[in-house]
N, C-alpha and C positions, 0 to 999 in steps of 0.2 A: 382055777378061775376060767370061765368061759367067755367067749367074745360078747355074748349078750349081756353080761354083767358089767362090761366096761362102759364108761360114759361115752355117749355118742355112737353106740353100736349101730351099724347099718346093715348087719347081716340079715335081720328080719325084713328090712326094707328091700333088699335085693331079691328075696324070695317072693315078696308080695307082688311086685310089679317090675317087669323088665323095662328099664329106662334106656332109650337109645338116643343117639346124637340128634335125630330129627324129631323126637317125640314131642317136643314142646316148642312150637314156632315162636312163642313169646320170648323164651329164654334164648333161642337162637338169634332173634332180632336184637335183643340186648347185647349179646356177644358180638355180633357184627358191628353194631354201632360203637360199642366201646373199642372194638378192634380197629376203628379208623385211626386211633392213636398209633397203632402198630403200622398202619398204612403210611402215616407221616414219617415214622421211624424208618421204614424201608425205603420210601421214596427219597428221603434225604441221603440215605446210605448209597443208593444207586445212582442218583442223578449227578452227583458231583464228579463221578468217574468220567462221564461223558462231557459235562460242562467244562471240566478242567482242560480238555483238549482245545476248547475254543477261547477260554479265558487266557490261555497262554498266547493265542493269536492276537488278542486285543491288547494285552498288557505285556510289553516286552520285558519289563522288570520281573514278571512272573516266569516268563519263558526262560530267563537266564538264571533263575534261582530255584534249586530243588527245595531249599528250606521254605520259601514262600509257597510253593506248591503243596508241600506237606502241611503247612500252617493253614492254608485255605481248607484243606480236607479236615484237618484235625481240630480246628477251632470250634466246630460244632460239637466235637467230643468233649472239649473243655466245658462248654455250656451244658452239655448233657450230664456230665459228671456232677456239676454244681446243682443242676435241676433235680437229678436223682437223689442227691444228698439231702436237699431240702424237701423233696417230694414226699418222703416218708412222713415227715412232720406235718406237712400240709394235708395229707390224707387222713391222719389221725385227728388233727385239730378241726378241719373244715369238711371232711367227708370226701368220698371218692368222686362224687358228681361235680362238686365245685373245683376239685383239683383238675379234673378233665377239662372243664371250661377254661380255667386259667391257662392250662397248657395250650389250648387251641388259640387263645388270644395272642399269647406270646409268640407262638409259631407263625401265625398269620402276619404279624407285624415284622418279624424277622425275614419272612419270604419277600415282602414288599420292599424292605430295605435292600436286600440283595439285588432285586430286580432293578432298582434305581441307582445302584452303587456307581459313583463316578470314578473310583479308583480301587485298587486292591484292598486298601485298608478299611474302607467303608464296607466292602464286601465281607471282609473278615469279621467285622462287627455284626453284620447281619447273620453270618454263620453262627456266631456266638448266641444270638437271640433264638434262632431256630433250635440250636442245641438245648437251650434252657427248656423250651417247650417239649422237645422230644424226651428229655431226661425225666420230667415230671410224668409224662404219659407212659414212659417205660415202667415206672413204678405202679402207676394207677390202674392201667388196663388189666394186667394179669390178676391183681388183687380183686378188683371189681367183678371180673368174670368169675373168679374162683368162689367168691362169697355168694354169688347168685346161682351157682351150679350144683345140681345133685352130685353126690360123691361118686356115683357109678360112672359118670361121663365127664367128670371135672377135668381130667387130663386132656380129653379131646377138645373141650370147649376152650380151655386156656391155650391150647395149641392153635386154635383158630386165630388167636392174636398173632402168633408167629406166621400163620398163613397170610394174614394181612400184611405183615412185614415183608414177606417174600413177594406178595402181590404188589406191594408198593415198589419194590426193587424192579419187578418186571415192568410195571407202569412207567417207571423212570426211564428205562431203556427205550420203550415205545416213544415217550416224549422226546428223548434224545434224538432218535431217528427222525421223528416228525419235524423237528426244528433244525435239521442239519443244513437246509438250504435257505433258511429265513434270516434276514438281518437281525442282529442282536440275539443270536442263537441262545447263548448261555443265559441271558436275562429272562427269556421265556421259560427256559428249563427250570430255573430257580423260582421265578415268580408265580408260576401256575400252582405251586404247592399250597398257596394260601387258600385255594378253593375248597379242598376237602376239610381243612381245619375249620373253615367257616360253617360248612355243612354239619360237621360233628357238633360244633358249638350249639347250633340251633336245635339239632335232634336231642342233645342231652338235656335241654330245658324241659322236655316232656317225659324223660325217663326217671325211674325212682332212684333214690339213694340206696346204697347197699343195706339190706335188712340187718346184717350183723352190726354195722356201724351205727345204725339207728337204734338198735336195741342197747348197745353199749352207751349211747347218749340218752337213755331212758325215754326214747320215743317209740314205745312198744306198739302202739296202735298202727303207726305208719309202717313199722317193720312187719307186722302181721299182714297188713294189706298187701305189701310187696310179695311176701312169701305165698300168699293165697293165690297169686297169679302163676306160681311156679309148681306148687304141689297140690295133689288131691287132698281131701279132708283128713284122711287117716295119716298120711305122711306129714301133713301140715302140723298136726298135733305133736308128732314126735320131734319135728324140727324146732317147734317152739319150746319143748322141754329141753332140748339141747342148748338152746340159747339161754334159757333160765339157769342151766348148770354152770355156764361160763360167764354169767353176767358180772360186770365190774362196775362199781359206783362211778358216776361221772367225776372227772377230776383226777382219778387214779391212773394217769397216763405215765408212760415210761420214757426215760431219756435214752440217748445213744449209749451212755455209760452203763445203764442197767443191763444191757445185753451181755456184758462180760462178767456180771456178778453171779449169774446162775450157770451151773455146769451144763445142764441140758440145753440151755439157750446158746451157750458158747459152742457146743457141739453142733447144734443145728445150723448156726450161722457159719461155722467153719466149712460145713458140708455144702451149704448153699452158695457161699462166696467162692469156694473152690471150683464148683461147677461153672460159675460165671467166668472165672479166670481161664479155665481150660477151654471154654467155648471160644474165647477170643484168641488165646495163644496157640490154638491149633490152626489159626489163619483164615477163618471165614471172612472177616471183613477186609483182610488183605486182598482176597479174591474179589470181593464185591466192590471195594473202592477202586481197585487198580486193575480189574479184569481187562479193560481195553488196552491198558498199558502193557499188561502181561502178554496179551495177544500180539501186540506190536513187537514186544521183545522176542516173541516166537517167530517173527519174520513177516507178519502181515502189516504192511505200512499204511494202508488206507484207513482213515478215520472211520468212514462209513462201514467198511468191512469189519473193523474192530468192534464197532458198536453193534453190528448185526450178530456177530458171534457171541458177544456178551449178552445180547437179548436171549439167545438160545440157552446160555448158561442160567440166566434168571428164570426162564420158563421151567427148566429142570429143577431149580430150587423150589419153585412153587409146587410142582408136581410131587416132589419128594416130601414136602410138608404135608400134603394131602394124605400120602401114605402114612406119615407119622401120626396124623390125627386118627386114622383108622386103627393103628397098632398100639398106641400108647395106653389105651384102657383094655387092651386084650393081652399083649405080651409083657406089659410092665415097663416102668421107666428104666430100670437097670439093664435089662436085656437089650432094650432098644438102643440105649446109649453105647453099650459095649459093642454091639453089632455095627453101629454107625462108626465108631472109632476104628474098628478093624479095617473098614473100607477106606477111611481117611488116611490111615497109615500107608496102605498100599498105593493110593493115588498120589500121595506126597512123594513117595519114592519114585513113582513114574515121572512126575514133574521134574524132580531133581535130576533123574537120568536123562530126560529129554534135553534139558538145558546144559547138562554136562557134555552130552554128545555134540550139541550145537557149538559149544565153546571149543571143544577139542577139534572139530572139523574146521572152524574158523582159524584156529591157530596153525593148523597143519596146511592151510591153503587149499584144502580139497574142495571146500564149499564156499567160494568167495561170494556167490550170489544169494546166500541163505537169507541175509537180512532184508532183501527186497522181494524174494519169491517164496521163501519158506520151504525150499526143497534142496536136497543135496544128493546127487548121484542116484536119483530115483527113490531115495529114502526121505519121506516127507516128515522131517523132524518138527516142523511147525505144527502140523496136524497131530503129531504125537503129543505135543504139549497141550493142545486144545482137548485131546482125548483125556489127558490127565486132569484137566480142569473139570471136564464133564463128570468123570468118575468121582472126583472130590465132592462136587455138589450133590451128586446122586447118593453118595454115602453119608454126607454130613446132614443134609436137610431133613431126613425122617427122624433122626435121633438127637444129635448134639445141637440141632437148631431148637426144637421145642422142649426137650427134656429139662435143661437148666431153668427155663422160665416156669414150666409146670411144677417142678419140684419146689422152687422158691415161693410159689404162690400158696403152697399147702403145708410146708413143714414148720411154720412158726405159729405159736399160740396166738389167740385173738388179740391180746393186748400188745403183742410184739410185732404183729404182722406188718403194720405200716412202717415202723422204724427199721426192722430187719430187712424188709423188702427194699426200702430206700437205700440202706447201707449195701446190700448185696448188688443192687442195680448200679450203685456208684462204683463198686469194684469192677463190674462188667464194663462200664464206660471208661474207667481208668485204664483197664487192660486194653480196651479198644484203642484208646489214645496212644498208648505206648506202641502198639503194633502199627497204627496208621502213621505216626510221626517218625518212625524209624525204618519202615520197610524199604523205601528207596535208598536210604543211606546205607542200610545193611547190604542191600543188593550191590551198591557201588563198592562196598568194602570187600565182600567175600564172594560176590557173584550170585546169580539167581539160583543156580543149582545148590550152592551151600545154604542159602536161605531156606529153601524148601526142605532140605535135609534136617535143619534145626527144627523146623515145624513138625517134621515126622517124629523126631526124638521127643518133643513135648507131647505129641499125641500118645506115644507109648506110656509116658508118665501118667497122662490122664486116664488111660485104661486101668492102670494099677490103682489110681486114686478111687475110681468108681467101685472097683472090686472090694476095697478095704473100708471105705467110708460112707458110701451112699446106700441107704436102706431102700427097700421097695415100699412105695406108698400107694400103689394102685388099689383103688376101691375103698381105701380107709377114710373114715370121717376125719374132720379136723381134730376132734377130741381123741380119737384113736392114735393119730399121728403124734399128738402131744404126749400121750402115755408111752408111745414107742421110744421117744427121746429120753424120757425119764428112766425107762428100763435100760436103755443103752448107757446112760450116764452113770447109773448107780448099780447096774447089774442085778436088778430085782424084778419080780413079776414075770409076765409073759414075754417071751422072745418075739422078735419080729416074725419069725417063721411060723410060730404058733398062731399069731394074729392072722396071718394070711391064710393058713391052712383052715382055720375055723371059719374065716370070713367067707370062703368059697366052698365050704363043705356042703354037699347036697343035703 
């Protein structure tokens, strides 16, 4: 069997026309607009790390309780977990466009509640609402972008959503710095997030629904109109044929329990969810939520300096994601993730070593001034820790940042994409919640050095997981990916390697 005989073959399409990231301004515009959901995701992730420094100043009860600090950070994750769990159903029932608008409204309301919060408990409620919006958006944006993307550049376009996440984190640190000398600092930091949510809500009113969702709902004319703005006439005809092959009668929706009835869907979900778990358990949002705190642990006591160094870390995160966008459709998902994890492992060992040396110096009395100046006998351990943070971000952001979201947007069949995407995003948020809620407590129990050592061990396990369980999906159509899972589940038909070799055969 050749690749051309498989449903959804894109081999002929690749040879007909070279599709590049910037080849269709319309698709790029849709991607960036949908990616504002990622911007909200990233902004919320980053802004709380700086705002928390000032919330502790305003509310003494927060300053005295690590548990309240962790809850303020992690309550958004509780909301996001619930939003992601329901977001898959909302996507399938009402469409990607309406799901995005719903997420924007809930997020904007939550931001305004936080801005006006009279006490920590109202603030926590606002964090929950913001989390609900972010959770729905985290499911919707990658699926919406993937379903509007040509398969040749799907990875790069979906990764643009991750670029928006990292851009949101960078923006949050700029906002943090901008409001450091203004009264009500943290209220401005949290409240200004309503603005991009409102902008996206208005823009989405003028954008099309996902053509695949429209086709599944028997709205073929609207689906073809949307596709016609993306593809030239020859390619359009082939895309319509693909949609006809996978068409399911309206009402034949799947439930969460249906995911576990099919061997190939179980295998796909295990792979997608596993990637989401390892993305979080290798510590990325520990770094992003608590990077100012980590910098202060390294010996830099100034709030402003901690925020400035964190801004540099966020800028590196953005730059690394751009590299990932360039590479993901060139070197593939697997190789990019494995290379990324290699650097993550090294950097986590560096961080662990820096804090271990700091702890040893403090205990020996050699470096009594480390906590205030970040230096010890000419050896700058504080900067050594910051170097470890920078290397971590430079390694993580091109690979383990975008790859889990890109893979999860493309490995599920049409009828399962919303449900499985929602479940997988829920796993991501639940893992995120565990890390955020326990990080400070684990540091208090075993020390910063031990905590980063545990994260390094998890990264090694993640490396092995990708080698054994994650297939390469670069350049494959949705239909080819579906065939790949069937072959892996039942051991029949073409192997993944034969699919790939024939896909790119001259």
